[in-house]
VOKOL-501616 format. One record per residue: residue in one letter; x, y, z of N, C-alpha, C, O in turn. Coordinates in pm, whole numbers. Last residue first. Layout:
BEGIN
{"A"; {X; Y; Z}; {X; Y; Z}; {X; Y; Z}; {X; Y; Z}},
...
END
This chain:
BEGIN
{"E"; {7; 150; -2366}; {24; 137; -2503}; {-19; 261; -2599}; {-6; 252; -2721}},
{"K"; {-32; 162; -2097}; {109; 176; -2099}; {132; 192; -2285}; {237; 231; -2335}},
{"I"; {-252; 31; -2029}; {-268; 205; -1999}; {-123; 249; -2120}; {-121; 341; -2201}},
{"S"; {-250; -217; -2050}; {-264; -122; -2149}; {-296; 22; -2177}; {-336; 93; -2269}},
{"L"; {-82; -258; -1803}; {15; -267; -1896}; {-77; -192; -2063}; {-18; -138; -2157}},
{"R"; {-309; -241; -1647}; {-182; -152; -1660}; {-101; -119; -1783}; {-68; -15; -1840}},
{"R"; {-440; -427; -1740}; {-519; -270; -1716}; {-389; -158; -1713}; {-376; -43; -1757}},
{"R"; {-285; -675; -1628}; {-317; -662; -1812}; {-379; -520; -1844}; {-377; -484; -1961}},
{"K"; {-311; -663; -1385}; {-124; -626; -1468}; {-183; -574; -1607}; {-150; -477; -1674}},
{"R"; {-549; -692; -1309}; {-463; -604; -1297}; {-383; -532; -1390}; {-377; -422; -1444}},
{"D"; {-539; -962; -1371}; {-619; -875; -1478}; {-592; -712; -1448}; {-605; -624; -1532}},
{"S"; {-423; -1082; -1209}; {-360; -1090; -1366}; {-434; -959; -1411}; {-383; -870; -1479}},
{"A"; {-477; -1039; -973}; {-340; -972; -1038}; {-340; -960; -1123}; {-285; -863; -1176}},
{"E"; {-691; -1195; -861}; {-750; -1075; -958}; {-607; -1009; -1014}; {-620; -924; -1102}},
{"A"; {-586; -1328; -655}; {-635; -1364; -761}; {-684; -1291; -902}; {-705; -1335; -1015}},
{"F"; {-518; -1128; -454}; {-383; -1197; -524}; {-472; -1302; -656}; {-402; -1345; -748}},
{"L"; {-750; -1050; -375}; {-654; -977; -469}; {-620; -1042; -533}; {-653; -1052; -652}},
{"K"; {-853; -1303; -241}; {-911; -1285; -346}; {-854; -1151; -399}; {-923; -1120; -497}},
{"K"; {-636; -1301; -48}; {-671; -1421; -155}; {-697; -1387; -297}; {-639; -1407; -404}},
{"E"; {-641; -1088; 97}; {-559; -1113; 18}; {-549; -1217; -56}; {-453; -1230; -132}},
{"E"; {-918; -1167; 248}; {-896; -1041; 120}; {-774; -1048; 21}; {-783; -1026; -99}},
{"E"; {-848; -1369; 404}; {-930; -1394; 277}; {-933; -1241; 172}; {-949; -1230; 50}},
{"T"; {-432; -1353; 406}; {-627; -1327; 519}; {-686; -1372; 355}; {-629; -1396; 249}},
{"E"; {-223; -1469; 262}; {-296; -1507; 379}; {-453; -1540; 428}; {-531; -1630; 459}},
{"P"; {-47; -1537; -58}; {-156; -1478; 37}; {-219; -1562; 155}; {-255; -1680; 153}},
{"I"; {275; -1585; -83}; {176; -1675; -34}; {44; -1564; 27}; {44; -1520; 142}},
{"I"; {505; -1439; -339}; {380; -1464; -199}; {279; -1558; -177}; {205; -1600; -267}},
{"G"; {822; -1501; -482}; {657; -1496; -478}; {618; -1419; -381}; {692; -1332; -336}},
{"L"; {1103; -1284; -462}; {1053; -1327; -395}; {864; -1366; -420}; {780; -1282; -385}},
{"V"; {1216; -1103; -712}; {1191; -1083; -592}; {1085; -1184; -563}; {981; -1178; -629}},
{"P"; {1504; -971; -917}; {1401; -1061; -928}; {1334; -1062; -742}; {1410; -1021; -654}},
{"I"; {1564; -579; -1004}; {1640; -755; -952}; {1486; -820; -891}; {1391; -758; -842}},
{"P"; {1609; -312; -1239}; {1506; -411; -1173}; {1616; -536; -1148}; {1707; -578; -1220}},
{"K"; {1905; -89; -1126}; {1818; -190; -1258}; {1741; -280; -1160}; {1775; -317; -1047}},
{"K"; {2057; 60; -994}; {1922; 124; -1010}; {1851; 24; -1136}; {1765; 59; -1217}},
{"N"; {2238; -45; -886}; {2280; -11; -1032}; {2125; 93; -1067}; {2110; 177; -1155}},
{"E"; {2225; -172; -662}; {2300; -15; -649}; {2260; 56; -798}; {2253; 177; -821}},
{"D"; {1870; -275; -781}; {2017; -248; -697}; {2056; -154; -701}; {1995; -50; -729}},
{"I"; {1493; -269; -668}; {1628; -217; -755}; {1783; -266; -707}; {1800; -291; -588}},
{"A"; {1174; -377; -752}; {1302; -412; -677}; {1362; -330; -748}; {1327; -300; -862}},
{"V"; {877; -184; -743}; {965; -235; -819}; {1107; -253; -757}; {1162; -152; -711}},
{"M"; {552; -155; -698}; {695; -97; -677}; {800; -239; -726}; {778; -360; -733}},
{"T"; {169; -30; -706}; {332; -99; -737}; {472; -108; -776}; {505; -67; -887}},
{"T"; {-32; -7; -507}; {35; 31; -575}; {161; -75; -603}; {218; -162; -539}},
{"I"; {-367; -1; -402}; {-295; -75; -506}; {-187; 9; -548}; {-218; 102; -622}},
{"A"; {-607; 129; -99}; {-520; 149; -255}; {-439; 17; -282}; {-441; -71; -196}},
{"N"; {-868; 318; 44}; {-747; 195; 15}; {-707; 199; -89}; {-758; 265; -180}},
{"T"; {-960; 511; 319}; {-880; 485; 167}; {-822; 374; 196}; {-761; 331; 294}},
{"T"; {-1094; 466; 534}; {-1074; 631; 479}; {-1040; 604; 335}; {-1088; 670; 243}},
{"L"; {-1325; 331; 763}; {-1241; 323; 629}; {-1203; 465; 610}; {-1263; 562; 657}},
{"T"; {-1306; 382; 1136}; {-1365; 395; 970}; {-1261; 384; 879}; {-1143; 413; 896}},
{"R"; {-1354; 296; 1443}; {-1261; 280; 1313}; {-1358; 298; 1220}; {-1469; 245; 1217}},
{"K"; {-1429; 410; 1741}; {-1479; 385; 1637}; {-1382; 399; 1518}; {-1333; 510; 1495}},
{"G"; {-1327; 549; 2005}; {-1267; 462; 1960}; {-1306; 348; 1819}; {-1247; 244; 1792}},
{"T"; {-1468; 794; 2088}; {-1600; 642; 2052}; {-1484; 560; 2036}; {-1527; 446; 2055}},
{"E"; {-1302; 988; 2087}; {-1377; 959; 2189}; {-1424; 834; 2164}; {-1404; 758; 2259}},
{"L"; {-1122; 924; 1863}; {-1069; 905; 2022}; {-1205; 911; 2082}; {-1225; 806; 2143}},
{"N"; {-1175; 740; 1597}; {-1240; 860; 1650}; {-1152; 849; 1819}; {-1136; 738; 1868}},
{"E"; {-948; 644; 1375}; {-1011; 628; 1467}; {-1055; 729; 1545}; {-973; 817; 1568}},
{"T"; {-972; 566; 1005}; {-923; 645; 1081}; {-992; 625; 1228}; {-1107; 584; 1215}},
{"E"; {-731; 337; 758}; {-865; 368; 869}; {-811; 466; 1006}; {-709; 468; 1075}},
{"V"; {-646; 233; 463}; {-651; 323; 581}; {-777; 338; 673}; {-897; 347; 643}},
{"K"; {-442; -18; 352}; {-553; 20; 409}; {-545; 128; 504}; {-468; 132; 600}},
{"V"; {-247; -142; 42}; {-274; -60; 140}; {-394; 2; 214}; {-458; 82; 145}},
{"Y"; {-92; -361; -135}; {-198; -321; -92}; {-246; -211; 34}; {-287; -273; 132}},
{"V"; {129; -412; -393}; {85; -361; -252}; {-7; -307; -168}; {11; -191; -130}},
{"E"; {290; -627; -604}; {155; -507; -567}; {102; -499; -415}; {44; -584; -349}},
{"M"; {614; -554; -731}; {535; -632; -609}; {417; -537; -577}; {423; -419; -540}},
{"S"; {883; -688; -972}; {771; -598; -913}; {685; -659; -812}; {673; -780; -798}},
{"T"; {1017; -872; -1087}; {1124; -751; -1053}; {991; -690; -974}; {1036; -622; -882}},
{"R"; {861; -1100; -1169}; {938; -1101; -1176}; {1060; -1066; -1076}; {1144; -1134; -1017}},
{"G"; {564; -986; -935}; {596; -1035; -1053}; {755; -1054; -1096}; {804; -985; -1007}},
{"T"; {316; -1065; -695}; {411; -1053; -706}; {432; -1058; -890}; {351; -1112; -965}},
{"S"; {47; -956; -437}; {107; -1067; -550}; {230; -1003; -598}; {259; -893; -551}},
{"I"; {24; -846; -230}; {-49; -908; -258}; {-44; -968; -402}; {-140; -1019; -460}},
{"I"; {181; -717; 55}; {214; -765; -79}; {107; -844; -115}; {80; -928; -28}},
{"S"; {-6; -482; 314}; {114; -585; 241}; {97; -649; 121}; {-16; -636; 73}},
{"A"; {-70; -236; 535}; {-18; -295; 386}; {74; -440; 391}; {175; -479; 449}},
{"E"; {-207; -2; 710}; {-197; -153; 673}; {-160; -183; 553}; {-232; -148; 460}},
{"L"; {-249; 260; 935}; {-220; 239; 777}; {-174; 72; 839}; {-131; 34; 948}},
{"F"; {-465; 457; 1092}; {-374; 342; 1088}; {-368; 309; 955}; {-458; 324; 872}},
{"L"; {-457; 787; 1242}; {-495; 685; 1137}; {-397; 601; 1138}; {-280; 624; 1167}},
{"I"; {-677; 975; 1435}; {-581; 897; 1431}; {-551; 802; 1320}; {-643; 722; 1305}},
{"D"; {-781; 1339; 1488}; {-790; 1149; 1426}; {-670; 1109; 1425}; {-570; 1179; 1415}},
{"G"; {-694; 1566; 1450}; {-703; 1508; 1566}; {-751; 1343; 1566}; {-744; 1259; 1655}},
{"V"; {-871; 1663; 1207}; {-791; 1725; 1260}; {-812; 1659; 1414}; {-910; 1683; 1486}},
{"V"; {-1057; 1415; 1015}; {-978; 1533; 1049}; {-916; 1539; 1128}; {-871; 1431; 1164}},
{"A"; {-1101; 1171; 715}; {-1000; 1234; 881}; {-1029; 1355; 874}; {-1033; 1418; 768}},
{"S"; {-1336; 1068; 525}; {-1228; 1160; 525}; {-1200; 1142; 696}; {-1283; 1102; 777}},
{"S"; {-1398; 782; 316}; {-1429; 870; 395}; {-1338; 966; 445}; {-1228; 944; 395}},
{"V"; {-1273; 723; 62}; {-1441; 644; 119}; {-1472; 747; 202}; {-1573; 812; 174}},
{"F"; {-1130; 720; -186}; {-1123; 795; -112}; {-1275; 815; -68}; {-1365; 881; -120}},
{"N"; {-916; 457; -369}; {-1078; 480; -333}; {-1108; 582; -156}; {-1106; 531; -44}},
{"V"; {-673; 409; -594}; {-726; 469; -484}; {-831; 509; -458}; {-865; 610; -520}},
{"T"; {-506; 195; -798}; {-598; 252; -762}; {-593; 291; -613}; {-531; 230; -527}},
{"D"; {-200; 213; -876}; {-309; 153; -972}; {-450; 202; -917}; {-518; 255; -1005}},
{"I"; {37; 382; -891}; {-58; 410; -800}; {-128; 390; -922}; {-139; 462; -1021}},
{"S"; {398; 240; -1038}; {230; 283; -1017}; {173; 293; -931}; {216; 223; -839}},
{"A"; {644; 164; -945}; {610; 221; -1057}; {497; 241; -1055}; {509; 333; -1136}},
{"T"; {851; 333; -725}; {684; 309; -729}; {731; 330; -858}; {801; 420; -904}},
{"V"; {1114; 80; -598}; {1069; 223; -680}; {918; 235; -651}; {862; 161; -570}},
{"V"; {1341; -14; -381}; {1243; -21; -414}; {1202; 151; -471}; {1228; 265; -432}},
{"T"; {1631; -198; -236}; {1568; -60; -234}; {1475; -84; -357}; {1514; -165; -440}},
{"S"; {1577; -472; -62}; {1616; -403; -126}; {1548; -236; -145}; {1455; -179; -88}},
{"K"; {1400; -716; 84}; {1491; -694; 112}; {1621; -614; -1}; {1729; -669; -25}},
{"S"; {1141; -715; -46}; {1257; -755; -129}; {1392; -772; -89}; {1483; -816; -158}},
{"H"; {981; -705; 221}; {973; -778; 113}; {1091; -861; 13}; {1121; -979; -4}},
{"R"; {1135; -444; 303}; {1069; -520; 381}; {1073; -698; 302}; {1155; -786; 330}},
{"M"; {1058; -307; 15}; {1146; -302; 98}; {1197; -421; 209}; {1301; -482; 187}},
{"A"; {753; -304; 70}; {814; -339; -31}; {935; -399; -35}; {948; -514; -76}},
{"T"; {731; -150; 302}; {622; -327; 296}; {724; -392; 198}; {775; -502; 220}},
{"I"; {807; 63; 228}; {847; 14; 339}; {812; -105; 328}; {904; -180; 359}},
{"G"; {630; 156; -21}; {753; 118; 1}; {846; 56; 81}; {947; 3; 37}},
{"A"; {392; 146; 151}; {373; 79; 50}; {552; 61; 28}; {602; -47; 60}},
{"I"; {461; 387; 372}; {408; 255; 400}; {437; 132; 283}; {499; 32; 318}},
{"E"; {442; 608; 107}; {553; 551; 211}; {543; 414; 255}; {603; 325; 195}},
{"D"; {223; 603; -15}; {341; 545; -79}; {450; 534; -23}; {548; 474; -68}},
{"I"; {41; 657; 166}; {19; 510; 98}; {139; 492; 57}; {189; 381; 76}},
{"H"; {172; 940; 302}; {138; 798; 386}; {148; 624; 294}; {213; 523; 322}},
{"A"; {56; 1057; 60}; {234; 1042; 75}; {254; 911; 156}; {315; 811; 120}},
{"L"; {-189; 1027; 35}; {-125; 956; -91}; {13; 917; -28}; {74; 810; -41}},
{"V"; {-243; 1167; 226}; {-276; 1042; 218}; {-187; 954; 160}; {-130; 853; 201}},
{"V"; {-193; 1406; 134}; {-96; 1368; 232}; {-162; 1197; 257}; {-90; 1120; 321}},
{"G"; {-312; 1440; -101}; {-206; 1438; -134}; {-125; 1364; 8}; {-28; 1289; 0}},
{"G"; {-590; 1483; -11}; {-599; 1359; -26}; {-426; 1353; -32}; {-384; 1258; 34}},
{"F"; {-621; 1649; 369}; {-569; 1634; 215}; {-514; 1522; 114}; {-406; 1467; 140}},
{"I"; {-822; 1571; 575}; {-700; 1555; 555}; {-659; 1601; 387}; {-712; 1533; 299}},
{"T"; {-1053; 1857; 708}; {-1013; 1735; 670}; {-890; 1686; 572}; {-859; 1768; 485}},
{"G"; {-1090; 2113; 721}; {-1043; 2096; 836}; {-1060; 1933; 821}; {-1082; 1875; 927}},
{"M"; {-1138; 2287; 497}; {-1308; 2220; 594}; {-1237; 2139; 680}; {-1315; 2067; 741}},
{"H"; {-908; 2370; 416}; {-1002; 2443; 451}; {-1153; 2435; 517}; {-1237; 2513; 561}},
{"N"; {-722; 2083; 495}; {-805; 2197; 398}; {-863; 2292; 470}; {-863; 2287; 593}},
{"T"; {-443; 1929; 703}; {-623; 1976; 623}; {-633; 2063; 527}; {-532; 2116; 481}},
{"D"; {-212; 1917; 817}; {-250; 1796; 679}; {-387; 1805; 636}; {-445; 1727; 560}},
{"Q"; {-143; 2121; 975}; {-143; 2126; 896}; {-179; 2024; 782}; {-172; 2056; 663}},
{"P"; {-335; 2002; 1219}; {-383; 2104; 1143}; {-318; 2152; 1013}; {-389; 2213; 933}},
{"L"; {-274; 1598; 1171}; {-260; 1780; 1257}; {-321; 1882; 1166}; {-354; 1854; 1050}},
{"V"; {-332; 1316; 1245}; {-382; 1405; 1192}; {-353; 1534; 1249}; {-398; 1574; 1357}},
{"L"; {-113; 1075; 1325}; {-168; 1131; 1353}; {-207; 1261; 1248}; {-118; 1304; 1175}},
{"K"; {-58; 705; 1230}; {-32; 869; 1203}; {-147; 983; 1314}; {-251; 941; 1364}},
{"T"; {98; 399; 1235}; {3; 497; 1303}; {27; 653; 1291}; {124; 709; 1341}},
{"Q"; {155; 144; 1047}; {166; 252; 1024}; {82; 370; 1125}; {-8; 429; 1065}},
{"F"; {273; -195; 974}; {152; -111; 1020}; {224; 52; 1075}; {331; 61; 1134}},
{"T"; {309; -452; 712}; {367; -332; 765}; {262; -259; 838}; {155; -251; 780}},
{"R"; {382; -758; 607}; {310; -684; 638}; {355; -571; 750}; {420; -596; 852}},
{"S"; {562; -958; 548}; {598; -830; 478}; {451; -761; 516}; {409; -697; 420}},
{"I"; {477; -1185; 648}; {650; -1119; 698}; {639; -1028; 629}; {749; -974; 635}},
{"N"; {249; -1242; 549}; {263; -1193; 648}; {372; -1152; 721}; {370; -1097; 831}},
{"S"; {267; -1344; 341}; {228; -1213; 313}; {255; -1173; 462}; {285; -1056; 481}},
{"S"; {590; -1590; 289}; {402; -1587; 353}; {359; -1423; 384}; {434; -1373; 467}},
{"I"; {725; -1673; -25}; {717; -1661; 142}; {568; -1566; 157}; {488; -1508; 84}},
{"K"; {871; -1884; -258}; {736; -1803; -219}; {773; -1762; -33}; {836; -1827; 50}},
{"D"; {1094; -2015; -291}; {1085; -1875; -419}; {945; -1781; -384}; {909; -1674; -433}},
{"T"; {1294; -2142; -34}; {1199; -2117; -105}; {1165; -2001; -236}; {1238; -1902; -249}},
{"M"; {1625; -2380; -83}; {1548; -2193; -42}; {1430; -2217; -124}; {1427; -2277; -231}},
END
């Protein structure tokens, strides 16, 4: 049995519609709604990778690049970009698509850390990852720096 699997195996996609209740007084999507979508898809991706229940340990980085408005379609893509013994870093990219033009625009990207747990809520080991895309390879190479930064915050 291998101790690493392709990042392509755990890649997850979701599509959401921006509805009026998802937006603020300016008609743009609430950041908290986007964060909830990110946490959900990151959790699903980590569960698929670890084949277990997971908990969110951190949302390391969130970049709100542009906003979405009522009627936009959100496209979310998530993949495991690195792993520790029991943890998984998940990269999530959120794009919007304008229905009239079909143009896609990056709205948000984030890196979260999920931890696999057993039925007693104790951390369990996870398989490593083999990054596939150029973006995943770059993020994989930077993983130790992100981990060091997260650990320094806890001190």
